[in-house]
N, CA, C and O atoms as a GROMACS GRO file, in nm:
protein
  552
    1MET      N    1   2.393   0.526   0.218
    1MET     CA    2   2.436   0.371   0.150
    1MET      C    3   2.461   0.428   0.010
    1MET      O    4   2.415   0.535  -0.030
    2LYS      N    5   2.544   0.338  -0.064
    2LYS     CA    6   2.542   0.327  -0.195
    2LYS      C    7   2.449   0.250  -0.248
    2LYS      O    8   2.389   0.160  -0.190
    3LYS      N    9   2.435   0.282  -0.358
    3LYS     CA   10   2.348   0.135  -0.479
    3LYS      C   11   2.391   0.010  -0.473
    3LYS      O   12   2.321  -0.088  -0.451
    4SER      N   13   2.505   0.012  -0.493
    4SER     CA   14   2.629  -0.145  -0.501
    4SER      C   15   2.588  -0.203  -0.364
    4SER      O   16   2.536  -0.314  -0.373
    5ASP      N   17   2.601  -0.140  -0.212
    5ASP     CA   18   2.588  -0.135  -0.110
    5ASP      C   19   2.445  -0.208  -0.054
    5ASP      O   20   2.428  -0.308   0.016
    6LEU      N   21   2.341  -0.104  -0.125
    6LEU     CA   22   2.204  -0.181  -0.148
    6LEU      C   23   2.158  -0.275  -0.193
    6LEU      O   24   2.081  -0.359  -0.147
    7ALA      N   25   2.225  -0.257  -0.321
    7ALA     CA   26   2.217  -0.448  -0.386
    7ALA      C   27   2.257  -0.546  -0.293
    7ALA      O   28   2.178  -0.626  -0.243
    8TRP      N   29   2.359  -0.541  -0.272
    8TRP     CA   30   2.413  -0.660  -0.169
    8TRP      C   31   2.343  -0.689  -0.025
    8TRP      O   32   2.341  -0.795   0.038
    9VAL      N   33   2.283  -0.556   0.009
    9VAL     CA   34   2.207  -0.612   0.140
    9VAL      C   35   2.083  -0.668   0.100
    9VAL      O   36   2.008  -0.700   0.192
   10PHE      N   37   2.045  -0.688  -0.011
   10PHE     CA   38   1.927  -0.736  -0.033
   10PHE      C   39   1.926  -0.839  -0.106
   10PHE      O   40   1.828  -0.913  -0.109
   11ASP      N   41   2.033  -0.862  -0.178
   11ASP     CA   42   2.066  -0.992  -0.241
   11ASP      C   43   2.105  -1.096  -0.141
   11ASP      O   44   2.058  -1.207  -0.166
   12THR      N   45   2.212  -1.085   0.010
   12THR     CA   46   2.245  -1.140   0.081
   12THR      C   47   2.141  -1.162   0.180
   12THR      O   48   2.155  -1.266   0.244
   13LEU      N   49   2.015  -1.075   0.214
   13LEU     CA   50   1.876  -1.135   0.239
   13LEU      C   51   1.831  -1.204   0.188
   13LEU      O   52   1.802  -1.309   0.246
   14GLY      N   53   1.799  -1.187   0.051
   14GLY     CA   54   1.748  -1.280  -0.017
   14GLY      C   55   1.817  -1.412  -0.008
   14GLY      O   56   1.737  -1.505  -0.014
   15THR      N   57   1.923  -1.442   0.004
   15THR     CA   58   1.991  -1.540   0.020
   15THR      C   59   1.945  -1.602   0.134
   15THR      O   60   1.892  -1.713   0.139
   16LEU      N   61   1.967  -1.520   0.233
   16LEU     CA   62   1.984  -1.566   0.381
   16LEU      C   63   1.825  -1.583   0.415
   16LEU      O   64   1.803  -1.667   0.502
   17TYR      N   65   1.758  -1.545   0.384
   17TYR     CA   66   1.600  -1.572   0.387
   17TYR      C   67   1.508  -1.583   0.258
   17TYR      O   68   1.429  -1.493   0.227
   18PRO      N   69   1.524  -1.693   0.191
   18PRO     CA   70   1.468  -1.722   0.034
   18PRO      C   71   1.282  -1.722   0.065
   18PRO      O   72   1.207  -1.677  -0.021
   19ASP      N   73   1.240  -1.768   0.171
   19ASP     CA   74   1.097  -1.772   0.173
   19ASP      C   75   1.062  -1.705   0.279
   19ASP      O   76   1.007  -1.768   0.370
   20ALA      N   77   1.086  -1.550   0.295
   20ALA     CA   78   1.044  -1.423   0.352
   20ALA      C   79   0.937  -1.392   0.284
   20ALA      O   80   0.923  -1.380   0.163
   21THR      N   81   0.843  -1.376   0.391
   21THR     CA   82   0.717  -1.300   0.321
   21THR      C   83   0.672  -1.207   0.444
   21THR      O   84   0.729  -1.212   0.553
   22THR      N   85   0.542  -1.104   0.409
   22THR     CA   86   0.495  -1.050   0.540
   22THR      C   87   0.428  -1.112   0.608
   22THR      O   88   0.398  -1.226   0.573
   23GLU      N   89   0.385  -1.061   0.721
   23GLU     CA   90   0.301  -1.103   0.813
   23GLU      C   91   0.137  -1.097   0.817
   23GLU      O   92   0.052  -1.172   0.865
   24LEU      N   93   0.132  -0.943   0.726
   24LEU     CA   94  -0.006  -0.893   0.702
   24LEU      C   95  -0.036  -0.978   0.609
   24LEU      O   96   0.026  -1.032   0.517
   25HIS      N   97  -0.187  -0.982   0.662
   25HIS     CA   98  -0.294  -1.053   0.578
   25HIS      C   99  -0.368  -0.961   0.462
   25HIS      O  100  -0.416  -0.856   0.504
   26TYR      N  101  -0.380  -0.985   0.343
   26TYR     CA  102  -0.411  -0.935   0.226
   26TYR      C  103  -0.468  -0.958   0.068
   26TYR      O  104  -0.371  -1.017   0.021
   27SER      N  105  -0.517  -0.952   0.014
   27SER     CA  106  -0.583  -0.985  -0.145
   27SER      C  107  -0.532  -0.900  -0.243
   27SER      O  108  -0.512  -0.966  -0.345
   28THR      N  109  -0.507  -0.803  -0.256
   28THR     CA  110  -0.513  -0.698  -0.362
   28THR      C  111  -0.350  -0.581  -0.318
   28THR      O  112  -0.319  -0.539  -0.206
   29PRO      N  113  -0.283  -0.560  -0.436
   29PRO     CA  114  -0.174  -0.453  -0.382
   29PRO      C  115  -0.225  -0.350  -0.284
   29PRO      O  116  -0.176  -0.336  -0.172
   30PHE      N  117  -0.340  -0.270  -0.337
   30PHE     CA  118  -0.376  -0.186  -0.240
   30PHE      C  119  -0.387  -0.221  -0.129
   30PHE      O  120  -0.345  -0.143  -0.044
   31GLN      N  121  -0.429  -0.316  -0.097
   31GLN     CA  122  -0.450  -0.383   0.047
   31GLN      C  123  -0.340  -0.382   0.154
   31GLN      O  124  -0.330  -0.342   0.270
   32LEU      N  125  -0.256  -0.447   0.056
   32LEU     CA  126  -0.089  -0.475   0.092
   32LEU      C  127  -0.028  -0.319   0.119
   32LEU      O  128   0.043  -0.304   0.218
   33LEU      N  129  -0.053  -0.214   0.040
   33LEU     CA  130  -0.026  -0.091   0.097
   33LEU      C  131  -0.043  -0.033   0.163
   33LEU      O  132   0.047   0.026   0.222
   34ILE      N  133  -0.224  -0.010   0.199
   34ILE     CA  134  -0.270   0.011   0.289
   34ILE      C  135  -0.267  -0.052   0.434
   34ILE      O  136  -0.280   0.006   0.541
   35ALA      N  137  -0.245  -0.191   0.406
   35ALA     CA  138  -0.203  -0.235   0.516
   35ALA      C  139  -0.045  -0.233   0.616
   35ALA      O  140  -0.022  -0.253   0.735
   36VAL      N  141   0.066  -0.189   0.470
   36VAL     CA  142   0.212  -0.164   0.530
   36VAL      C  143   0.184   0.001   0.622
   36VAL      O  144   0.230   0.034   0.731
   37ILE      N  145   0.087   0.084   0.526
   37ILE     CA  146   0.084   0.219   0.616
   37ILE      C  147   0.024   0.199   0.770
   37ILE      O  148   0.070   0.273   0.857
   38MET      N  149  -0.052   0.123   0.796
   38MET     CA  150  -0.155   0.123   0.882
   38MET      C  151  -0.028   0.068   1.012
   38MET      O  152  -0.013   0.107   1.128
   39SER      N  153   0.062  -0.057   0.913
   39SER     CA  154   0.161  -0.109   1.059
   39SER      C  155   0.242  -0.035   1.102
   39SER      O  156   0.304  -0.078   1.199
   40ALA      N  157   0.270   0.086   1.057
   40ALA     CA  158   0.411   0.188   1.159
   40ALA      C  159   0.314   0.250   1.245
   40ALA      O  160   0.200   0.294   1.232
   41GLN      N  161   0.413   0.236   1.354
   41GLN     CA  162   0.380   0.232   1.501
   41GLN      C  163   0.231   0.089   1.537
   41GLN      O  164   0.125   0.114   1.593
   42ALA      N  165   0.255   0.018   1.508
   42ALA     CA  166   0.151  -0.062   1.542
   42ALA      C  167   0.213  -0.244   1.486
   42ALA      O  168   0.276  -0.264   1.383
   43THR      N  169   0.176  -0.342   1.579
   43THR     CA  170   0.202  -0.407   1.539
   43THR      C  171   0.102  -0.471   1.426
   43THR      O  172  -0.013  -0.434   1.402
   44ASP      N  173   0.171  -0.572   1.365
   44ASP     CA  174   0.105  -0.691   1.212
   44ASP      C  175  -0.015  -0.770   1.296
   44ASP      O  176  -0.109  -0.810   1.227
   45LYS      N  177  -0.020  -0.789   1.402
   45LYS     CA  178  -0.129  -0.903   1.441
   45LYS      C  179  -0.212  -0.778   1.470
   45LYS      O  180  -0.327  -0.805   1.435
   46GLN      N  181  -0.208  -0.676   1.509
   46GLN     CA  182  -0.286  -0.576   1.545
   46GLN      C  183  -0.400  -0.539   1.392
   46GLN      O  184  -0.520  -0.549   1.368
   47VAL      N  185  -0.276  -0.493   1.319
   47VAL     CA  186  -0.302  -0.458   1.209
   47VAL      C  187  -0.430  -0.599   1.122
   47VAL      O  188  -0.520  -0.558   1.050
   48ASN      N  189  -0.417  -0.715   1.141
   48ASN     CA  190  -0.440  -0.780   1.089
   48ASN      C  191  -0.587  -0.823   1.166
   48ASN      O  192  -0.673  -0.896   1.117
   49LYS      N  193  -0.590  -0.776   1.264
   49LYS     CA  194  -0.714  -0.770   1.322
   49LYS      C  195  -0.823  -0.663   1.264
   49LYS      O  196  -0.937  -0.689   1.225
   50VAL      N  197  -0.759  -0.538   1.269
   50VAL     CA  198  -0.865  -0.437   1.134
   50VAL      C  199  -0.889  -0.516   1.027
   50VAL      O  200  -0.998  -0.562   0.994
   51THR      N  201  -0.791  -0.528   0.976
   51THR     CA  202  -0.814  -0.538   0.839
   51THR      C  203  -0.893  -0.686   0.792
   51THR      O  204  -0.927  -0.701   0.674
   52THR      N  205  -0.918  -0.786   0.890
   52THR     CA  206  -0.973  -0.903   0.881
   52THR      C  207  -1.099  -0.853   0.792
   52THR      O  208  -1.123  -0.879   0.674
   53GLY      N  209  -1.189  -0.756   0.903
   53GLY     CA  210  -1.324  -0.725   0.849
   53GLY      C  211  -1.311  -0.627   0.731
   53GLY      O  212  -1.386  -0.633   0.633
   54LEU      N  213  -1.211  -0.534   0.746
   54LEU     CA  214  -1.205  -0.430   0.666
   54LEU      C  215  -1.201  -0.460   0.492
   54LEU      O  216  -1.268  -0.427   0.393
   55PHE      N  217  -1.100  -0.529   0.518
   55PHE     CA  218  -1.116  -0.597   0.359
   55PHE      C  219  -1.183  -0.651   0.268
   55PHE      O  220  -1.163  -0.661   0.147
   56GLN      N  221  -1.300  -0.702   0.366
   56GLN     CA  222  -1.415  -0.794   0.279
   56GLN      C  223  -1.496  -0.597   0.242
   56GLN      O  224  -1.598  -0.598   0.173
   57GLN      N  225  -1.468  -0.520   0.267
   57GLN     CA  226  -1.530  -0.430   0.213
   57GLN      C  227  -1.451  -0.355   0.139
   57GLN      O  228  -1.513  -0.291   0.055
   58ILE      N  229  -1.318  -0.336   0.138
   58ILE     CA  230  -1.198  -0.252   0.103
   58ILE      C  231  -1.092  -0.354  -0.021
   58ILE      O  232  -1.017  -0.442   0.020
   59ARG      N  233  -1.102  -0.330  -0.131
   59ARG     CA  234  -1.025  -0.400  -0.209
   59ARG      C  235  -0.952  -0.302  -0.339
   59ARG      O  236  -0.915  -0.350  -0.446
   60SER      N  237  -0.944  -0.192  -0.310
   60SER     CA  238  -0.908  -0.094  -0.400
   60SER      C  239  -0.924   0.031  -0.373
   60SER      O  240  -1.006   0.027  -0.281
   61PRO      N  241  -0.893   0.170  -0.399
   61PRO     CA  242  -0.877   0.337  -0.359
   61PRO      C  243  -1.006   0.340  -0.400
   61PRO      O  244  -1.056   0.405  -0.309
   62GLN      N  245  -1.100   0.312  -0.480
   62GLN     CA  246  -1.203   0.301  -0.495
   62GLN      C  247  -1.326   0.307  -0.369
   62GLN      O  248  -1.407   0.394  -0.338
   63ASP      N  249  -1.297   0.167  -0.314
   63ASP     CA  250  -1.407   0.153  -0.228
   63ASP      C  251  -1.338   0.233  -0.080
   63ASP      O  252  -1.389   0.184   0.021
   64VAL      N  253  -1.262   0.316  -0.056
   64VAL     CA  254  -1.192   0.386  -0.006
   64VAL      C  255  -1.273   0.487  -0.003
   64VAL      O  256  -1.320   0.510   0.109
   65LEU      N  257  -1.312   0.566  -0.098
   65LEU     CA  258  -1.360   0.685  -0.138
   65LEU      C  259  -1.507   0.678  -0.094
   65LEU      O  260  -1.571   0.756  -0.023
   66THR      N  261  -1.550   0.546  -0.163
   66THR     CA  262  -1.708   0.495  -0.146
   66THR      C  263  -1.736   0.518   0.005
   66THR      O  264  -1.820   0.601   0.038
   67MET      N  265  -1.667   0.447   0.100
   67MET     CA  266  -1.647   0.386   0.243
   67MET      C  267  -1.712   0.526   0.306
   67MET      O  268  -1.810   0.540   0.379
   68GLY      N  269  -1.621   0.623   0.250
   68GLY     CA  270  -1.638   0.755   0.348
   68GLY      C  271  -1.493   0.775   0.454
   68GLY      O  272  -1.429   0.687   0.510
   69TYR      N  273  -1.473   0.907   0.454
   69TYR     CA  274  -1.360   0.932   0.541
   69TYR      C  275  -1.444   0.896   0.708
   69TYR      O  276  -1.358   0.839   0.775
   70ASP      N  277  -1.523   0.905   0.758
   70ASP     CA  278  -1.553   0.890   0.880
   70ASP      C  279  -1.577   0.766   0.892
   70ASP      O  280  -1.536   0.726   1.001
   71VAL      N  281  -1.610   0.710   0.849
   71VAL     CA  282  -1.629   0.531   0.872
   71VAL      C  283  -1.535   0.482   0.880
   71VAL      O  284  -1.510   0.416   0.981
   72TYR      N  285  -1.413   0.498   0.741
   72TYR     CA  286  -1.266   0.432   0.747
   72TYR      C  287  -1.211   0.471   0.857
   72TYR      O  288  -1.159   0.378   0.919
   73GLU      N  289  -1.200   0.615   0.924
   73GLU     CA  290  -1.143   0.651   1.040
   73GLU      C  291  -1.203   0.577   1.137
   73GLU      O  292  -1.115   0.520   1.203
   74LYS      N  293  -1.352   0.543   1.190
   74LYS     CA  294  -1.380   0.462   1.306
   74LYS      C  295  -1.327   0.321   1.282
   74LYS      O  296  -1.303   0.257   1.385
   75ALA      N  297  -1.304   0.255   1.154
   75ALA     CA  298  -1.289   0.122   1.114
   75ALA      C  299  -1.126   0.121   1.172
   75ALA      O  300  -1.084   0.020   1.230
   76ILE      N  301  -1.083   0.182   1.162
   76ILE     CA  302  -0.939   0.186   1.183
   76ILE      C  303  -0.885   0.274   1.344
   76ILE      O  304  -0.778   0.331   1.363
   77GLN      N  305  -0.982   0.261   1.425
   77GLN     CA  306  -0.945   0.348   1.548
   77GLN      C  307  -0.860   0.286   1.642
   77GLN      O  308  -0.768   0.350   1.692
   78SER      N  309  -0.879   0.171   1.672
   78SER     CA  310  -0.804   0.063   1.723
   78SER      C  311  -0.618   0.029   1.701
   78SER      O  312  -0.543  -0.052   1.757
   79ILE      N  313  -0.598   0.126   1.602
   79ILE     CA  314  -0.437   0.104   1.523
   79ILE      C  315  -0.418   0.249   1.571
   79ILE      O  316  -0.511   0.330   1.581
   80GLY      N  317  -0.282   0.276   1.602
   80GLY     CA  318  -0.226   0.408   1.672
   80GLY      C  319  -0.198   0.489   1.550
   80GLY      O  320  -0.168   0.449   1.437
   81LEU      N  321  -0.214   0.611   1.594
   81LEU     CA  322  -0.196   0.726   1.516
   81LEU      C  323  -0.292   0.705   1.364
   81LEU      O  324  -0.269   0.699   1.244
   82TYR      N  325  -0.407   0.698   1.455
   82TYR     CA  326  -0.524   0.600   1.307
   82TYR      C  327  -0.560   0.741   1.226
   82TYR      O  328  -0.564   0.735   1.103
   83ARG      N  329  -0.586   0.859   1.288
   83ARG     CA  330  -0.617   0.967   1.271
   83ARG      C  331  -0.537   1.017   1.152
   83ARG      O  332  -0.591   1.040   1.043
   84SER      N  333  -0.420   1.030   1.171
   84SER     CA  334  -0.301   1.062   1.050
   84SER      C  335  -0.318   0.953   0.963
   84SER      O  336  -0.312   0.979   0.843
   85LYS      N  337  -0.344   0.808   1.008
   85LYS     CA  338  -0.319   0.719   0.882
   85LYS      C  339  -0.469   0.744   0.783
   85LYS      O  340  -0.480   0.729   0.662
   86ALA      N  341  -0.548   0.776   0.857
   86ALA     CA  342  -0.696   0.776   0.771
   86ALA      C  343  -0.690   0.852   0.684
   86ALA      O  344  -0.754   0.828   0.582
   87LYS      N  345  -0.608   0.972   0.694
   87LYS     CA  346  -0.630   1.128   0.624
   87LYS      C  347  -0.511   1.091   0.491
   87LYS      O  348  -0.512   1.127   0.373
   88ASN      N  349  -0.420   1.010   0.564
   88ASN     CA  350  -0.307   0.964   0.467
   88ASN      C  351  -0.375   0.884   0.341
   88ASN      O  352  -0.375   0.918   0.223
   89ILE      N  353  -0.432   0.770   0.400
   89ILE     CA  354  -0.500   0.676   0.275
   89ILE      C  355  -0.587   0.723   0.211
   89ILE      O  356  -0.591   0.690   0.092
   90ARG      N  357  -0.710   0.836   0.273
   90ARG     CA  358  -0.800   0.905   0.176
   90ARG      C  359  -0.671   0.954   0.068
   90ARG      O  360  -0.656   0.904  -0.043
   91LYS      N  361  -0.615   1.021   0.105
   91LYS     CA  362  -0.549   1.145   0.016
   91LYS      C  363  -0.472   1.023  -0.122
   91LYS      O  364  -0.481   1.041  -0.244
   92LEU      N  365  -0.395   0.895  -0.045
   92LEU     CA  366  -0.361   0.782  -0.127
   92LEU      C  367  -0.456   0.756  -0.228
   92LEU      O  368  -0.428   0.750  -0.348
   93SER      N  369  -0.567   0.740  -0.181
   93SER     CA  370  -0.729   0.668  -0.256
   93SER      C  371  -0.691   0.784  -0.359
   93SER      O  372  -0.605   0.751  -0.441
   94ASN      N  373  -0.728   0.877  -0.365
   94ASN     CA  374  -0.800   0.973  -0.418
   94ASN      C  375  -0.650   0.995  -0.532
   94ASN      O  376  -0.678   1.006  -0.651
   95LEU      N  377  -0.534   1.000  -0.501
   95LEU     CA  378  -0.412   1.032  -0.596
   95LEU      C  379  -0.440   0.917  -0.693
   95LEU      O  380  -0.471   0.944  -0.809
   96LEU      N  381  -0.429   0.760  -0.644
   96LEU     CA  382  -0.404   0.636  -0.737
   96LEU      C  383  -0.522   0.662  -0.811
   96LEU      O  384  -0.494   0.629  -0.927
   97VAL      N  385  -0.635   0.703  -0.807
   97VAL     CA  386  -0.742   0.734  -0.935
   97VAL      C  387  -0.739   0.834  -1.012
   97VAL      O  388  -0.787   0.839  -1.125
   98SER      N  389  -0.678   0.924  -0.951
   98SER     CA  390  -0.668   1.045  -1.056
   98SER      C  391  -0.615   1.016  -1.144
   98SER      O  392  -0.523   0.935  -1.151
   99ASP      N  393  -0.691   1.114  -1.280
   99ASP     CA  394  -0.608   1.089  -1.433
   99ASP      C  395  -0.463   1.169  -1.452
   99ASP      O  396  -0.374   1.143  -1.533
  100HIS      N  397  -0.466   1.253  -1.374
  100HIS     CA  398  -0.300   1.355  -1.333
  100HIS      C  399  -0.227   1.235  -1.273
  100HIS      O  400  -0.131   1.220  -1.349
  101TYR      N  401  -0.222   1.156  -1.193
  101TYR     CA  402  -0.122   1.087  -1.140
  101TYR      C  403  -0.135   0.918  -1.232
  101TYR      O  404  -0.043   0.836  -1.226
  102ILE      N  405  -0.236   0.898  -1.294
  102ILE     CA  406  -0.223   0.790  -1.394
  102ILE      C  407  -0.148   0.826  -1.509
  102ILE      O  408  -0.068   0.743  -1.553
  103THR      N  409  -0.165   0.970  -1.580
  103THR     CA  410  -0.128   1.019  -1.684
  103THR      C  411   0.016   0.992  -1.640
  103THR      O  412   0.094   0.931  -1.713
  104SER      N  413   0.051   1.039  -1.516
  104SER     CA  414   0.188   1.077  -1.484
  104SER      C  415   0.293   0.944  -1.446
  104SER      O  416   0.416   0.949  -1.439
  105MET      N  417   0.228   0.855  -1.431
  105MET     CA  418   0.302   0.726  -1.401
  105MET      C  419   0.298   0.633  -1.522
  105MET      O  420   0.322   0.512  -1.514
  106GLN      N  421   0.269   0.692  -1.629
  106GLN     CA  422   0.271   0.592  -1.770
  106GLN      C  423   0.384   0.506  -1.793
  106GLN      O  424   0.370   0.394  -1.844
  107SER      N  425   0.527   0.569  -1.747
  107SER     CA  426   0.613   0.486  -1.766
  107SER      C  427   0.598   0.375  -1.716
  107SER      O  428   0.585   0.272  -1.783
  108GLU      N  429   0.599   0.380  -1.588
  108GLU     CA  430   0.550   0.245  -1.466
  108GLU      C  431   0.474   0.116  -1.527
  108GLU      O  432   0.503  -0.002  -1.507
  109ILE      N  433   0.378   0.163  -1.601
  109ILE     CA  434   0.294   0.043  -1.676
  109ILE      C  435   0.387  -0.047  -1.792
  109ILE      O  436   0.350  -0.156  -1.833
  110GLN      N  437   0.517   0.019  -1.836
  110GLN     CA  438   0.565  -0.114  -1.917
  110GLN      C  439   0.666  -0.193  -1.825
  110GLN      O  440   0.759  -0.251  -1.881
  111ASP      N  441   0.651  -0.201  -1.654
  111ASP     CA  442   0.645  -0.292  -1.580
  111ASP      C  443   0.567  -0.409  -1.600
  111ASP      O  444   0.447  -0.381  -1.595
  112PRO      N  445   0.589  -0.537  -1.621
  112PRO     CA  446   0.461  -0.634  -1.647
  112PRO      C  447   0.383  -0.675  -1.482
  112PRO      O  448   0.322  -0.782  -1.472
  113ILE      N  449   0.388  -0.625  -1.418
  113ILE     CA  450   0.366  -0.587  -1.257
  113ILE      C  451   0.266  -0.540  -1.260
  113ILE      O  452   0.153  -0.587  -1.246
  114VAL      N  453   0.321  -0.384  -1.290
  114VAL     CA  454   0.222  -0.256  -1.268
  114VAL      C  455   0.128  -0.273  -1.353
  114VAL      O  456   0.016  -0.235  -1.318
  115GLU      N  457   0.144  -0.338  -1.497
  115GLU     CA  458   0.081  -0.318  -1.589
  115GLU      C  459  -0.034  -0.422  -1.513
  115GLU      O  460  -0.147  -0.383  -1.483
  116ALA      N  461   0.006  -0.532  -1.493
  116ALA     CA  462  -0.092  -0.648  -1.439
  116ALA      C  463  -0.201  -0.588  -1.324
  116ALA      O  464  -0.320  -0.620  -1.322
  117ILE      N  465  -0.141  -0.505  -1.239
  117ILE     CA  466  -0.204  -0.421  -1.169
  117ILE      C  467  -0.320  -0.318  -1.232
  117ILE      O  468  -0.438  -0.313  -1.198
  118TYR      N  469  -0.266  -0.253  -1.312
  118TYR     CA  470  -0.370  -0.145  -1.349
  118TYR      C  471  -0.497  -0.222  -1.456
  118TYR      O  472  -0.615  -0.186  -1.464
  119LYS      N  473  -0.426  -0.348  -1.537
  119LYS     CA  474  -0.538  -0.397  -1.595
  119LYS      C  475  -0.671  -0.426  -1.526
  119LYS      O  476  -0.783  -0.379  -1.546
  120GLN      N  477  -0.610  -0.549  -1.407
  120GLN     CA  478  -0.734  -0.574  -1.353
  120GLN      C  479  -0.778  -0.470  -1.272
  120GLN      O  480  -0.900  -0.455  -1.274
  121TYR      N  481  -0.691  -0.363  -1.174
  121TYR     CA  482  -0.790  -0.270  -1.090
  121TYR      C  483  -0.782  -0.158  -1.139
  121TYR      O  484  -0.871  -0.095  -1.083
  122GLY      N  485  -0.717  -0.074  -1.230
  122GLY     CA  486  -0.739   0.043  -1.223
  122GLY      C  487  -0.613   0.161  -1.170
  122GLY      O  488  -0.570   0.274  -1.192
  123TYR      N  489  -0.602   0.087  -1.120
  123TYR     CA  490  -0.476   0.203  -1.026
  123TYR      C  491  -0.359   0.152  -1.029
  123TYR      O  492  -0.344   0.030  -1.032
  124ILE      N  493  -0.242   0.249  -1.028
  124ILE     CA  494  -0.120   0.252  -1.046
  124ILE      C  495  -0.017   0.232  -0.891
  124ILE      O  496  -0.027   0.324  -0.810
  125ILE      N  497   0.060   0.135  -0.862
  125ILE     CA  498   0.109   0.132  -0.761
  125ILE      C  499   0.232   0.088  -0.790
  125ILE      O  500   0.254  -0.031  -0.810
  126PRO      N  501   0.365   0.220  -0.797
  126PRO     CA  502   0.483   0.224  -0.846
  126PRO      C  503   0.572   0.089  -0.766
  126PRO      O  504   0.559   0.060  -0.647
  127ARG      N  505   0.645   0.033  -0.844
  127ARG     CA  506   0.735  -0.073  -0.780
  127ARG      C  507   0.876  -0.025  -0.745
  127ARG      O  508   0.951  -0.101  -0.683
  128ARG      N  509   0.909   0.075  -0.776
  128ARG     CA  510   1.037   0.145  -0.745
  128ARG      C  511   1.038   0.276  -0.647
  128ARG      O  512   0.978   0.379  -0.678
  129ILE      N  513   1.125   0.257  -0.503
  129ILE     CA  514   1.107   0.275  -0.370
  129ILE      C  515   1.082   0.438  -0.382
  129ILE      O  516   0.984   0.497  -0.336
  130GLN      N  517   1.196   0.502  -0.456
  130GLN     CA  518   1.139   0.648  -0.489
  130GLN      C  519   0.996   0.698  -0.466
  130GLN      O  520   0.938   0.761  -0.377
  131GLU      N  521   0.956   0.625  -0.619
  131GLU     CA  522   0.770   0.647  -0.634
  131GLU      C  523   0.705   0.616  -0.488
  131GLU      O  524   0.633   0.688  -0.420
  132LEU      N  525   0.744   0.514  -0.467
  132LEU     CA  526   0.625   0.459  -0.326
  132LEU      C  527   0.651   0.617  -0.202
  132LEU      O  528   0.571   0.690  -0.143
  133MET      N  529   0.767   0.614  -0.206
  133MET     CA  530   0.790   0.700  -0.107
  133MET      C  531   0.712   0.857  -0.124
  133MET      O  532   0.692   0.938  -0.033
  134GLN      N  533   0.684   0.868  -0.231
  134GLN     CA  534   0.616   0.999  -0.253
  134GLN      C  535   0.485   0.985  -0.235
  134GLN      O  536   0.420   1.089  -0.242
  135LEU      N  537   0.387   0.818  -0.199
  135LEU     CA  538   0.294   0.822  -0.191
  135LEU      C  539   0.233   0.886  -0.017
  135LEU      O  540   0.305   0.880   0.083
  136PRO      N  541   0.149   0.920  -0.017
  136PRO     CA  542   0.106   0.996   0.141
  136PRO      C  543   0.066   0.867   0.224
  136PRO      O  544  -0.008   0.772   0.204
  137GLY      N  545   0.153   0.908   0.330
  137GLY     CA  546   0.150   0.767   0.427
  137GLY      C  547   0.254   0.686   0.456
  137GLY      O  548   0.294   0.623   0.553
  138VAL      N  549   0.306   0.717   0.269
  138VAL     CA  550   0.425   0.560   0.302
  138VAL      C  551   0.583   0.648   0.322
  138VAL      O  552   0.686   0.585   0.345
   0.00000   0.00000   0.00000
């Protein structure tokens, strides 16, 4: 699909559904990212059941790493494919807080939304689909 076609699709969807939002519950950009990762092969309802308690403990990649892999894996075990999702979320968390990744994403910080996330939380979640698709689990 050409970029112009893709832009038309998104413009049309925005016009048809101006108030569209996700059914996933989250408070931070990182929580949304991991909820989206967990939603593959699972319903939003099931993801929300798991994340309701989990997101009280996890607001950032650092929280996932502090929690530990085994505890995190057990917390999401009612989600389909939980083992591979837990591994990817751990890899993602390690990546987002790494100095090398943050340095490589400095150009993203020019975006006001990314800059606000970085200033508030200390990690960078890219806004462009190309960079998002390179993250583990996305």
